[in-house]
C-alpha positions in Angstrom: -29.4 -6.8 13.4 -28.2 -7.2 17.0 -29.0 -4.4 19.4 -25.7 -2.5 19.4 -25.7 1.1 20.4 -25.1 3.7 17.8 -21.6 5.0 18.3 -22.6 8.7 17.7 -19.9 10.6 19.4 -20.0 14.4 19.3 -17.0 14.7 17.1 -18.5 12.7 14.3 -19.7 14.7 11.3 -23.4 15.6 11.2 -25.5 12.8 9.9 -22.9 10.1 10.5 -23.3 7.2 12.9 -21.6 3.9 13.6 -23.9 1.1 14.5 -21.5 -1.0 16.6 -19.9 -1.0 19.9 -17.1 1.5 20.2 -13.7 -0.1 19.5 -10.2 1.2 19.4 -9.7 0.1 15.8 -12.7 2.1 14.8 -11.4 5.2 16.5 -8.0 4.8 14.8 -9.5 4.5 11.3 -12.8 6.3 11.4 -11.4 9.7 12.3 -13.6 12.8 11.7 -11.8 13.7 8.4 -12.1 10.1 7.2 -15.8 10.1 8.0 -16.3 13.4 6.3 -14.7 11.9 3.2 -16.9 8.8 3.3 -20.0 10.9 3.9 -19.2 13.1 1.0 -18.8 10.0 -1.3 -22.1 8.6 -0.1 -24.1 11.8 -0.5 -22.8 12.4 -4.0 -22.9 8.9 -5.5 -25.5 6.9 -3.6 -28.4 8.1 -5.8 -26.6 6.9 -9.0 -25.6 3.6 -7.3 -29.2 2.9 -6.6 -30.1 3.8 -10.2 -27.5 1.4 -11.5 -28.9 -1.4 -9.3 -32.4 -0.6 -10.5 -31.1 -1.0 -14.0 -29.7 -4.4 -13.2 -33.2 -5.5 -12.0 -34.8 -4.2 -15.1 -32.4 -6.1 -17.3 -32.9 -9.2 -15.3 -36.6 -8.9 -15.9 -36.0 -8.7 -19.6 -33.7 -11.7 -19.5 -36.4 -13.7 -17.6 -38.7 -12.9 -20.5 -36.4 -14.3 -23.1 -34.3 -11.3 -24.2 -30.6 -12.1 -24.9 -27.7 -9.7 -24.8 -25.6 -8.5 -27.7 -22.8 -6.0 -28.3 -24.6 -2.6 -28.0 -25.4 -1.0 -31.4 -25.2 2.5 -30.0 -21.5 2.1 -29.1 -20.4 0.4 -32.3 -18.5 3.6 -33.4 -16.6 3.6 -30.1 -15.6 0.0 -30.6 -14.4 0.7 -34.2 -12.4 3.9 -33.2 -8.7 4.0 -32.4 -8.0 4.9 -28.8 -5.9 3.6 -26.0 -6.0 3.7 -22.2 -3.3 5.5 -20.2 0.0 3.5 -20.1 0.5 1.5 -16.9 2.6 2.9 -14.0 6.0 1.3 -13.7 5.0 -1.1 -10.8 2.1 -2.4 -12.8 3.9 -3.0 -16.1 4.9 -6.6 -15.2 2.0 -8.8 -13.9 3.0 -12.4 -14.9 1.6 -13.8 -11.6 -0.7 -12.2 -9.1 -1.7 -13.7 -5.8 -5.0 -13.0 -4.1 -6.4 -13.6 -0.7 -8.2 -12.1 2.3 -7.1 -9.1 4.3 -6.0 -11.2 7.2 -2.6 -10.1 8.7 -0.5 -13.2 8.2 -2.0 -13.7 4.7 -1.0 -10.2 3.7 2.6 -10.6 4.8 3.0 -14.0 3.1 1.3 -12.8 -0.1 3.5 -9.7 -0.4 6.6 -11.8 0.3 5.5 -14.6 -2.1 7.5 -13.5 -5.1 4.4 -12.6 -7.1 4.4 -9.5 -9.1 1.2 -8.2 -7.4 -1.1 -9.1 -4.5 -4.8 -8.4 -4.6 -6.0 -7.8 -1.0 -9.6 -8.9 -1.1 -12.4 -7.3 0.9 -15.0 -9.1 -1.3 -15.2 -12.8 -2.2 -12.6 -14.1 0.2 -13.5 -12.0 3.2 -16.5 -12.6 5.5 -17.4 -8.9 6.2 -17.8 -8.9 9.9 -17.2 -5.4 11.4 -14.0 -6.7 13.0 -12.7 -8.3 9.8 -13.3 -5.2 7.8 -11.7 -2.8 10.2 -8.8 -5.2 10.9 -8.3 -5.5 7.2 -8.0 -1.8 6.8 -5.6 -1.5 9.6 -3.5 -4.4 8.3 -3.3 -2.7 4.9 -2.3 0.7 6.5 0.6 -1.2 8.2 1.5 -3.0 5.0 1.7 0.2 3.0 4.0 1.7 5.6 6.0 -1.6 5.9 5.4 -1.8 9.6 3.2 -4.9 9.5 4.3 -7.9 11.5 2.6 -11.0 13.0 3.6 -13.4 15.7 1.9 -16.8 15.6 0.2 -17.4 19.0 1.2 -21.0 19.3 4.6 -21.4 17.6 5.9 -17.9 18.4 7.1 -17.6 14.8 7.4 -14.0 13.6 6.3 -12.8 10.2 7.6 -9.6 8.6 7.9 -8.1 5.2 10.9 -8.8 3.0 12.9 -6.1 1.3 11.2 -6.7 -2.0 7.5 -7.2 -2.1 4.6 -7.5 -4.5 2.7 -4.5 -5.8 -0.5 -4.0 -3.7 -4.0 -3.9 -5.2 -7.2 -3.8 -3.2 -10.6 -5.2 -4.2 -13.5 -3.5 -2.5 -16.9 -5.1 -2.2 -19.3 -4.8 -5.2 -21.8 -2.1 -5.9 -24.7 -4.4 -4.7 -23.4 -4.6 -1.1 -23.8 -2.3 1.8 -21.8 -1.7 5.0 -24.5 -1.9 7.7 -22.3 -0.6 10.5 -21.8 2.9 9.1 -24.9 5.1 8.3 -25.0 8.5 6.6 -28.2 10.4 6.9 -29.9 7.3 8.2 -28.8 5.1 5.2 -26.1 2.4 5.3 -23.2 3.3 3.2 -22.2 1.4 0.0 -19.7 -1.3 0.9 -17.8 -0.4 -2.3 -17.4 3.3 -1.2 -16.6 2.3 2.4 -13.8 -0.1 1.4 -12.4 2.0 -1.4 -12.8 5.3 0.5 -11.2 4.3 3.8 -8.2 2.7 2.1 -7.7 5.6 -0.3 -8.0 8.2 2.5 -5.4 6.6 4.7 -3.0 5.4 2.1 -3.0 7.2 -1.2 -0.4 9.8 -0.4 1.8 7.3 1.4 1.7 5.0 -1.6 2.6 7.8 -4.0 5.5 8.9 -1.7 6.8 5.4 -1.9 6.8 5.3 -5.7 3.5 3.4 -6.1 -0.1 4.4 -6.1 -3.6 3.4 -5.0 -4.5 0.5 -7.3 -7.8 -1.4 -7.2 -9.7 -4.3 -8.7 -13.3 -3.6 -9.4 -15.7 -6.6 -9.0 -19.1 -7.6 -10.4 -19.6 -4.8 -12.9 -22.4 -5.4 -15.3 -22.2 -2.4 -17.6 -20.1 0.5 -18.8 -22.3 2.9 -16.9 -21.3 1.1 -13.7 -17.7 1.7 -14.7 -18.5 5.3 -15.4 -19.8 5.6 -11.9 -16.5 4.3 -10.5 -14.6 6.7 -12.7 -16.6 9.6 -11.4 -15.8 8.4 -7.8 -12.1 8.3 -8.7 -12.2 11.9 -10.2 -14.0 13.3 -7.1 -11.8 11.4 -4.7 -8.6 12.7 -6.3 -9.9 16.2 -6.2 -10.9 15.9 -2.5 -7.5 14.5 -1.6 -5.4 16.7 -3.9 -4.2 13.8 -5.9 -3.2 14.3 -9.6 -5.9 13.0 -11.9 -5.0 9.5 -13.0 -3.2 8.6 -9.8 -5.8 5.9 -9.1 -5.7 2.8 -11.3 -8.2 0.0 -11.6 -8.4 -3.4 -13.2 -11.9 -4.5 -13.9 -12.9 -8.1 -13.4 -14.9 -9.3 -16.3 -16.9 -11.7 -14.2 -20.4 -11.2 -15.5 -21.9 -12.3 -18.8 -23.3 -8.8 -19.4 -20.0 -7.1 -18.9 -18.5 -9.4 -21.6 -20.5 -7.5 -24.2 -19.2 -4.1 -23.0 -15.5 -4.6 -22.5 -14.4 -1.8 -24.9 -16.9 0.5 -23.3 -15.8 -0.3 -19.8 -12.1 0.4 -20.7 -13.2 3.6 -22.4 -15.1 4.9 -19.3 -12.0 4.2 -17.2 -9.4 5.0 -19.8 -7.3 7.5 -17.7 -7.6 5.3 -14.6 -7.6 1.8 -16.3 -5.1 -0.9 -15.5 -6.8 -3.5 -17.8 -9.2 -6.3 -17.5 -9.2 -9.7 -15.7 -11.0 -13.0 -16.4 -13.0 -13.6 -13.2 -13.9 -17.1 -14.5 -15.7 -18.5 -11.4 -18.0 -15.6 -11.0 -18.5 -15.6 -14.8 -19.9 -19.1 -14.7 -22.1 -18.1 -11.8 -23.3 -15.1 -13.7 -24.2 -17.3 -16.7 -26.3 -19.5 -14.5 -27.9 -16.6 -12.7 -28.8 -14.4 -15.6 -30.3 -17.3 -17.6 -31.8 -19.1 -14.5 -35.2 -19.4 -16.0 -34.0 -20.8 -19.3 -34.1 -24.6 -19.4 -31.7 -24.5 -22.4 -29.0 -22.8 -20.2 -28.5 -25.7 -17.8 -24.8 -26.3 -17.2 -23.3 -29.7 -16.6 -21.3 -30.5 -13.4 -19.4 -27.5 -12.4 -16.0 -29.3 -12.4 -16.6 -30.3 -16.0 -17.0 -26.7 -17.1 -13.4 -25.9 -17.9 -11.8 -23.0 -19.9 -11.9 -25.4 -22.9 -15.7 -24.9 -23.1 -16.5 -22.8 -26.2 -18.3 -20.0 -24.3 -15.4 -19.6 -21.8 -12.6 -19.8 -24.4 -14.4 -17.2 -26.5 -14.7 -14.9 -23.5 -11.1 -15.4 -22.5 -9.8 -14.6 -26.0 -12.1 -11.6 -26.3 -10.6 -10.2 -23.1 -7.1 -10.4 -24.7 -8.1 -9.0 -28.1 -10.0 -6.1 -26.5 -7.3 -5.2 -23.9 -4.4 -5.3 -26.3 -6.1 -3.2 -28.9 -6.4 -0.5 -26.2 -2.9 -0.9 -24.8 -4.2 -2.5 -21.6 -3.2 -5.7 -19.7 -5.3 -8.8 -20.0 -5.0 -10.8 -16.8 -6.0 -14.5 -16.9 -8.0 -16.4 -14.4 -7.5 -17.9 -11.0 -5.8 -21.1 -10.2 -7.6 -22.2 -7.0 -5.3 -25.3 -6.5 -3.2 -25.4 -3.3 -0.3 -27.7 -2.6 -1.4 -31.2 -1.5 0.6 -32.1 1.6 1.4 -35.8 2.3 0.3 -37.0 -1.2 3.0 -36.5 -3.8 1.0 -38.1 -6.6 -2.0 -35.8 -6.1 0.2 -32.8 -5.7 2.0 -33.6 -9.0 -1.3 -34.0 -10.8 -2.6 -30.7 -9.5 0.6 -28.9 -10.4 0.5 -30.4 -13.9 -3.1 -29.2 -14.3 -2.2 -25.7 -13.2 0.8 -25.6 -15.6 -1.3 -26.6 -18.5 -4.0 -24.0 -17.8 -1.5 -21.2 -17.4 0.4 -22.3 -20.5 -2.9 -22.1 -22.4 -3.5 -18.6 -21.1 0.0 -17.4 -21.9 -0.2 -18.8 -25.4 -3.6 -17.1 -25.9 -2.0 -13.8 -25.2 -2.7 -13.1 -21.5 -0.2 -11.0 -19.7 -0.4 -12.8 -16.4 -2.8 -14.8 -14.2 -3.8 -15.4 -10.6 -3.0 -17.9 -7.9 -4.4 -18.5 -4.4 -1.3 -19.9 -2.8 2.3 -18.9 -2.6 3.4 -22.4 -3.5 2.1 -21.9 -7.1 3.8 -18.5 -7.8 7.0 -20.0 -9.3 5.1 -22.5 -11.4 2.9 -19.9 -13.0 5.7 -17.4 -13.4 7.7 -20.0 -15.4 4.8 -20.7 -17.7 4.4 -17.1 -18.6 8.1 -16.5 -18.8 8.5 -19.3 -21.3 6.1 -17.4 -23.6 7.0 -13.7 -22.8 10.8 -14.3 -23.0 11.7 -11.4 -20.7 9.1 -9.0 -22.0 7.0 -7.4 -19.2 3.8 -8.2 -21.1 2.6 -9.1 -24.6 0.3 -6.2 -25.2 1.8 -5.8 -28.7 0.2 -9.1 -29.6 -3.2 -7.9 -31.0 -5.1 -11.1 -31.6 -6.8 -9.8 -34.7 -7.7 -13.4 -35.5 -10.2 -13.4 -32.7 -13.8 -12.9 -33.9 -16.3 -13.5 -31.1 -20.0 -13.1 -31.7 -22.9 -13.0 -29.3 -23.7 -16.7 -30.0 -20.2 -17.7 -29.0 -20.6 -16.1 -25.6 -24.1 -17.6 -25.1 -23.4 -21.2 -26.2 -24.3 -23.5 -23.3 -21.7 -26.3 -22.8 -22.6 -29.9 -22.7 -21.3 -32.5 -20.3 -22.2 -34.9 -17.5 -24.7 -34.2 -14.8 -24.1 -36.6 -11.9 -24.9 -37.4 -8.3 -21.3 -36.7 -7.5 -21.7 -33.2 -9.1 -24.8 -32.6 -7.0 -23.1 -33.8 -3.8 -20.0 -31.6 -4.5 -22.3 -28.6 -5.0 -24.1 -29.2 -1.7 -21.0 -30.1 0.3 -18.9 -27.1 -0.9 -21.9 -24.7 -0.5 -22.6 -25.8 3.1 -19.0 -26.1 4.2 -18.1 -22.7 2.7 -21.2 -21.0 4.2 -20.4 -22.5 7.6 -16.9 -21.1 7.5 -18.2 -17.7 6.3 -20.7 -17.5 9.1 -17.9 -18.2 11.5 -16.0 -15.2 10.0 -13.7 -17.0 7.6 -14.1 -16.1 3.9 -11.4 -18.2 2.2 -11.5 -22.0 2.9 -9.4 -24.9 1.6 -11.8 -27.7 0.5 -10.7 -30.8 -1.4 -7.3 -29.3 -2.3 -8.9 -26.1 -3.7 -9.0 -22.6 -2.1 -12.8 -21.9 -2.2 -14.3 -18.4 -1.8 -17.7 -16.9 -2.3 -17.6 -17.3 -6.1 -17.4 -21.1 -6.1 -20.1 -21.2 -3.4 -22.3 -19.1 -5.6 -21.8 -21.5 -8.5 -22.7 -24.4 -6.3 -25.9 -23.0 -4.9 -27.0 -21.4 -8.2 -26.6 -24.7 -10.1 -28.6 -26.7 -7.5 -31.4 -24.0 -7.7 -31.4 -24.2 -11.5 -31.5 -28.0 -11.6 -34.4 -28.1 -9.1 -36.3 -25.3 -11.0 -36.1 -27.2 -14.3 -36.2 -30.8 -13.0 -32.8 -31.6 -14.5 -32.1 -35.2 -14.9 -28.9 -36.8 -13.7 -27.1 -39.2 -16.0 -28.6 -42.1 -14.0 -32.1 -40.9 -14.9 -33.1 -39.4 -11.5 -34.7 -36.0 -11.5 -33.1 -33.3 -9.3 -36.1 -32.3 -7.1 -36.6 -31.0 -3.6 -36.6 -34.5 -2.1 -33.3 -35.5 -3.6 -31.6 -32.2 -2.6 -32.9 -32.6 1.0 -31.6 -36.2 1.1 -28.2 -35.1 -0.1 -28.2 -32.2 2.3 -28.9 -34.6 5.2 -26.1 -36.9 4.1 -23.5 -34.3 3.6 -24.4 -32.3 6.7 -24.3 -35.4 8.9 -20.7 -35.9 7.7 -19.8 -32.3 8.3 -21.3 -32.5 11.8 -19.4 -35.7 12.7 -16.1 -34.2 11.4 -16.6 -31.1 13.4 -17.4 -33.0 16.6 -14.4 -35.3 16.1 -12.2 -32.3 15.8 -13.6 -30.7 18.9 -15.3 -27.9 16.9 -18.7 -26.3 17.3 -21.0 -27.6 14.5 -23.5 -24.7 15.0 -22.3 -22.7 12.0 -22.8 -25.7 9.7 -26.3 -26.1 11.0 -27.0 -22.4 10.2 -25.3 -22.9 6.9 -27.6 -25.9 6.1 -30.7 -23.8 6.7 -29.3 -21.0 4.6 -28.2 -23.3 1.7 -31.7 -24.9 1.7 -33.3 -21.5 1.5 -31.1 -20.4 -1.4 -31.6 -23.6 -3.4 -35.2 -24.7 -2.7 -37.1 -21.4 -2.5 -39.0 -20.6 -5.8 -37.3 -17.1 -6.0 -33.7 -17.0 -7.0 -31.7 -14.9 -4.5 -29.3 -12.6 -6.5 -26.3 -12.9 -4.3 -25.5 -15.5 -1.6 -23.4 -12.9 0.3 -26.4 -10.6 0.6 -28.5 -13.3 2.4 -25.5 -14.5 4.4 -24.7 -10.9 5.5 -28.1 -10.6 7.0 -27.5 -13.9 8.9 -24.1 -12.6 10.0 -25.6 -9.4 11.4 -28.5 -11.3 13.1 -26.1 -13.7 14.9 -24.1 -10.8 16.3 -21.4 -10.1 13.7 
């Protein structure tokens, strides 16, 4: 970590220090009462967070030895029982289309104005967590909640402000596995989850309630119901601390790990008074499948772009989300459309829009109550697909999908498909290009007409690691080994360097990204999360 002085001013609570240069934005947000709240969350919940992460490591060890998950026998009575989650608040009843993006100021304004029903402001996969980005994001959301947010483009002078009618705001904090290195409590870095959640809640909960809404969240990367229980305990304690009625906080859980797919009922039950449903985090779900079964040669996936929602294991997971949620009176939100409008190529743009429409039509017909987009240009298209099925209803929770019968073998079935040089090159190119942007402080990057974030970069590097580990053969007969990956890395990085220089950009970040991508794909040990390794690099280069 760079040599930054600890910002340990006298008015900070005992045991709390900021490991960063003093900044005005930090003083605005990290007030003594806010720090006391964050410190209280850390001291109460950090031990259990560490136990949950240790449990993850133990389960991974069992998976590496050949164990395979199933629906837990001990909670079978809970799954068979009749119970429902709390009904949704009024501004979360209609969720046909939700837009997501980073907590950048202009993005927040455009997303809230997009016509989507909800906007998920993302501190996780689409945000590179520099100290500046994290604090600016919190300040931006404070302004958005109070409807004072504005932005003036530095070149064009165009001014951006909120419209009279805006999307409902939800916030995605970083996952349980991440830490915020710049804030320490009793000598330990605070959980990034608790930092992002706690700071937003402290500054905005009462303001949101006064405006007829509430503090709503998306919870990422959960792997078990016990991790959901930990979040619920955080919610209860936070509401008590801030004098909020119990149930004010609502949270949608992203089912984006293969292990969580076996505990959907249990996750909803743990959060039942705070639940806002489940979401299909399809990209991270594919990454989780690769990661959890990384040592199994029978779990090799084909090219990532050939793994569509039509694959049996993904279709089964998607339909199980609908069946589980609707039995419990909860929303089932579909997956992300990462397509963005293709400028200056009408044919490609039309083809992309047709693909998005078909995907969202499938989700609506399957019973989902809404889905995600990454660009305002897709909001109307997706809304129309869901409206054609819902016919004016706010959701289709009444559609129970009792016909869905998903077994463990359905969720664990490895799809077949091509394994090509093009697929390898796409993985390498997307992984390095995304990492280069991330190390430059940008967490959401348009690449090849898709909005890429950390989830797609995770799939890319995990698949390359797995192919090398097992000596996977491409369709042309070549074995994916270290030499082939290094050759492809050289080719793709040379192109990225040339493009950067031609555009007058500094290629340094791509050079660092190449080294990091090589480490993540060619080392014998599989690194659990790309963002953990990249965060260390981000801190080392000065954040």
